[in-house]
C-alpha positions as CSV (number, residue, x, y, z in Angstrom):
1,M,200.6,36.5,150.9
2,S,197.8,34.4,152.7
3,S,194.3,34.6,152.2
4,P,191.1,32.6,153.6
5,A,190.9,29.1,152.4
6,W,187.3,29.6,152.6
7,L,184.5,32.8,152.4
8,G,181.5,32.5,153.8
9,I,179.4,35.7,152.7
10,G,175.4,35.2,153.8
11,A,172.9,35.3,154.8
12,Q,172.2,37.2,157.7
13,R,169.8,35.2,160.0
14,S,170.1,32.4,158.0
15,G,172.2,29.7,160.3
16,T,175.3,30.8,159.9
17,T,176.6,30.5,163.3
18,W,175.3,27.3,163.4
19,F,176.7,26.0,160.5
20,T,180.1,27.8,161.1
21,D,179.9,25.9,164.2
22,L,179.8,22.3,162.5
23,L,182.4,23.5,160.1
24,T,184.9,24.1,162.4
25,Q,184.8,20.9,164.2
26,H,187.1,19.2,161.7
27,P,190.7,19.3,163.3
28,A,191.8,21.2,160.5
29,V,189.5,23.8,159.8
30,G,189.1,27.1,161.9
31,L,188.5,30.7,161.9
32,G,190.9,33.4,161.9
33,T,193.8,33.7,164.3
34,N,191.5,36.2,166.3
35,G,188.8,33.5,166.7
36,K,186.4,35.6,165.2
37,K,183.6,34.1,162.7
38,E,182.5,37.7,161.4
39,Q,185.4,39.7,160.6
40,Q,183.3,42.6,159.0
41,L,186.0,44.0,157.4
42,L,185.8,43.0,153.3
43,H,183.7,46.6,152.8
44,K,186.0,48.5,155.2
45,V,188.8,47.3,153.0
46,A,186.9,48.6,149.9
47,D,186.0,51.9,151.4
48,G,189.7,52.6,152.8
49,R,189.3,52.3,156.4
50,V,191.3,49.1,156.5
51,E,194.3,48.1,154.8
52,A,194.0,44.7,153.2
53,A,196.9,43.2,155.3
54,E,195.1,43.5,158.2
55,Y,192.7,41.1,157.0
56,L,194.9,39.0,155.0
57,D,197.1,38.3,158.1
58,L,194.3,36.6,160.0
59,F,194.7,33.7,157.7
60,P,198.7,32.8,157.8
61,A,199.4,29.5,156.1
62,D,199.9,27.7,159.2
63,G,198.5,23.9,158.0
64,V,195.0,25.6,159.5
65,H,192.2,25.9,156.5
66,R,191.2,29.4,157.9
67,G,188.1,31.4,156.8
68,E,185.3,33.3,158.0
69,W,181.5,34.2,157.4
70,T,180.5,37.8,157.8
71,P,176.3,37.4,157.0
72,Q,176.2,41.4,155.8
73,S,178.8,40.5,153.2
74,L,176.2,39.0,150.9
75,R,174.6,42.6,150.4
76,H,177.2,44.9,150.6
77,A,177.7,46.5,147.5
78,S,181.6,46.8,147.6
79,A,182.3,43.2,149.0
80,P,182.3,41.4,145.8
81,A,185.0,43.3,144.1
82,T,187.1,43.3,147.3
83,A,186.9,39.2,147.7
84,A,187.8,38.7,144.0
85,R,190.7,40.6,144.7
86,L,191.9,39.3,148.2
87,V,190.4,36.0,148.3
88,P,191.1,34.9,144.8
89,D,190.4,31.0,144.9
90,A,188.7,30.1,148.0
91,P,185.3,29.0,147.7
92,V,182.5,31.2,148.5
93,L,179.8,29.8,150.7
94,V,176.3,31.2,151.1
95,L,173.5,29.9,153.1
96,L,169.9,31.1,152.5
97,R,166.7,31.3,154.4
98,D,163.0,31.7,153.6
99,P,163.4,35.4,153.2
100,V,160.2,36.1,155.1
101,E,161.2,34.3,157.9
102,R,164.7,35.9,157.7
103,F,163.0,39.2,158.3
104,R,161.3,38.2,161.0
105,S,164.3,36.6,162.9
106,A,166.2,40.0,162.0
107,M,163.3,41.8,163.7
108,R,163.3,39.5,166.7
109,L,167.0,40.4,167.0
110,A,166.3,43.7,167.0
111,A,163.7,43.5,169.9
112,T,166.3,40.8,171.8
113,R,168.6,44.0,172.0
114,G,166.3,46.5,173.3
115,K,165.2,48.3,170.1
116,S,161.5,48.6,169.4
117,W,159.3,49.5,166.4
118,P,159.9,51.6,164.2
119,Y,163.4,50.3,165.4
120,P,166.6,52.2,164.3
121,V,167.7,49.7,161.6
122,P,166.3,51.1,158.3
123,I,163.7,49.3,157.2
124,T,164.9,49.3,153.7
125,I,168.1,47.3,154.7
126,Q,166.7,44.5,156.3
127,T,164.0,44.3,153.0
128,W,167.1,44.3,150.7
129,S,168.6,41.5,152.4
130,G,166.0,39.3,151.1
131,F,166.6,39.9,147.4
132,Y,169.0,37.1,147.4
133,A,168.9,36.5,143.6
134,D,169.9,40.0,143.0
135,Q,173.1,39.5,145.4
136,L,174.1,36.5,144.0
137,D,174.1,37.6,140.7
138,A,176.4,40.9,142.0
139,W,178.7,37.9,143.5
140,A,178.7,35.7,140.6
141,A,179.9,38.5,138.3
142,A,182.8,39.4,140.6
143,V,184.2,36.2,141.9
144,G,183.1,33.8,139.3
145,R,179.8,31.7,139.7
146,D,181.7,28.2,139.7
147,R,183.6,29.3,142.8
148,M,180.3,30.0,144.7
149,H,178.7,27.4,146.8
150,V,174.9,28.4,147.6
151,M,172.6,26.1,150.3
152,V,169.1,26.4,150.9
153,Y,169.0,26.4,155.1
154,E,165.9,24.5,155.3
155,V,167.3,21.8,153.1
156,V,170.8,21.7,154.9
157,R,168.5,21.2,158.3
158,R,167.4,17.8,156.9
159,D,170.9,16.1,156.4
160,P,173.7,18.8,158.2
161,Q,176.6,15.9,157.8
162,A,176.0,16.0,154.1
163,A,176.0,19.7,153.5
164,V,179.0,20.0,156.0
165,G,180.7,17.1,154.6
166,E,180.4,19.0,150.5
167,V,182.0,21.9,151.9
168,W,185.0,20.0,153.7
169,R,185.5,18.6,150.5
170,L,185.5,21.8,148.7
171,I,187.9,23.1,151.1
172,G,190.2,20.0,150.8
173,V,189.8,18.1,153.5
174,D,188.3,14.6,154.1
175,P,185.0,14.6,156.2
176,V,184.3,13.8,159.1
177,P,181.7,12.9,161.8
178,L,179.5,15.4,163.4
179,A,178.9,16.0,167.0
180,E,176.2,17.9,168.5
181,V,174.3,19.1,165.5
182,E,171.1,20.0,166.9
183,R,172.7,22.3,169.6
184,A,171.5,25.8,169.4
185,S,173.9,28.8,168.5
186,G,174.8,31.5,170.9
187,S,173.4,34.0,168.0
188,S,169.9,32.7,168.6
189,S,167.0,36.0,169.1
190,Q,164.8,35.5,171.9
191,A,162.5,38.3,172.0
192,E,158.9,37.7,170.2
193,W,158.0,40.3,167.2
194,E,154.6,40.3,165.8
195,W,154.1,41.4,162.1
196,T,152.0,44.5,161.2
197,P,149.1,44.7,159.2
198,G,149.9,43.5,155.4
199,L,153.6,43.2,155.9
200,K,154.0,39.5,155.6
201,E,152.0,39.5,152.8
202,S,154.0,42.1,150.9
203,L,157.5,40.5,151.4
204,Q,156.3,37.5,149.9
205,V,155.1,39.4,146.7
206,M,158.2,41.1,146.8
207,Y,160.7,37.9,147.3
208,R,158.3,35.9,144.6
209,P,160.3,36.6,141.7
210,Q,163.5,36.2,143.7
211,A,162.6,32.8,144.9
212,E,161.4,31.6,141.1
213,R,165.0,33.2,139.6
214,L,167.1,31.3,142.7
215,A,165.2,28.0,141.5
216,K,165.8,28.4,137.7
217,D,168.7,29.8,137.6
218,W,170.8,28.4,140.7
219,G,169.0,24.9,141.1
220,L,168.0,25.6,144.7
221,D,165.2,24.1,146.2
222,V,163.1,26.6,147.8
223,S,160.1,24.6,148.0
224,G,160.1,24.6,151.9
225,W,159.4,28.5,151.4
226,S,155.9,29.2,152.2
227,G,154.2,31.8,150.1
228,L,156.8,32.0,147.8
229,H,155.8,29.7,144.9
């Protein structure tokens, strides 16, 4: 049975749509047969709501290196073990953004969709979404750290060609020149959202130990993350 040739798992509001658009510019790299960037199925397979075959059938062995990128998978407790079982060999891709800015972007997206503060998505979910080091540890324990390719959005923006080229090599295809690197993705949030007093500072305090672990344990350059050093 076939399976994805690459698997993107996070993080939400971290430029994953933009990066996937660049990744799939390669003529030999594509999405599942339904054309969706986000399948939102790994955790549903784990919960028994979807059969594994429904997911795997999206990635036939047809000569195209097909994959998907569901950003919420990084924070889903049931997704790592399911991925280890269904996607046993493919590189696992992660793109991380300054968690405080990621939080603000998630709030802006909620406002764009017509929700207001306090908005219906539980605040604990958006707070947990920035605990990257904990989430990466869970995934590494399930799929193996050697399979994980973790990138920092702010670093990738400096040289997208090099970052995408490295992923192409992991997938097993030769790099090609990128086009329209600066084109905005269709998922960008447009509405404004203002910080409530003390919230930004509280998030910085919570996320600082996570950022330190990312630098120490994963060798990531998080120097562009303001207030987290």
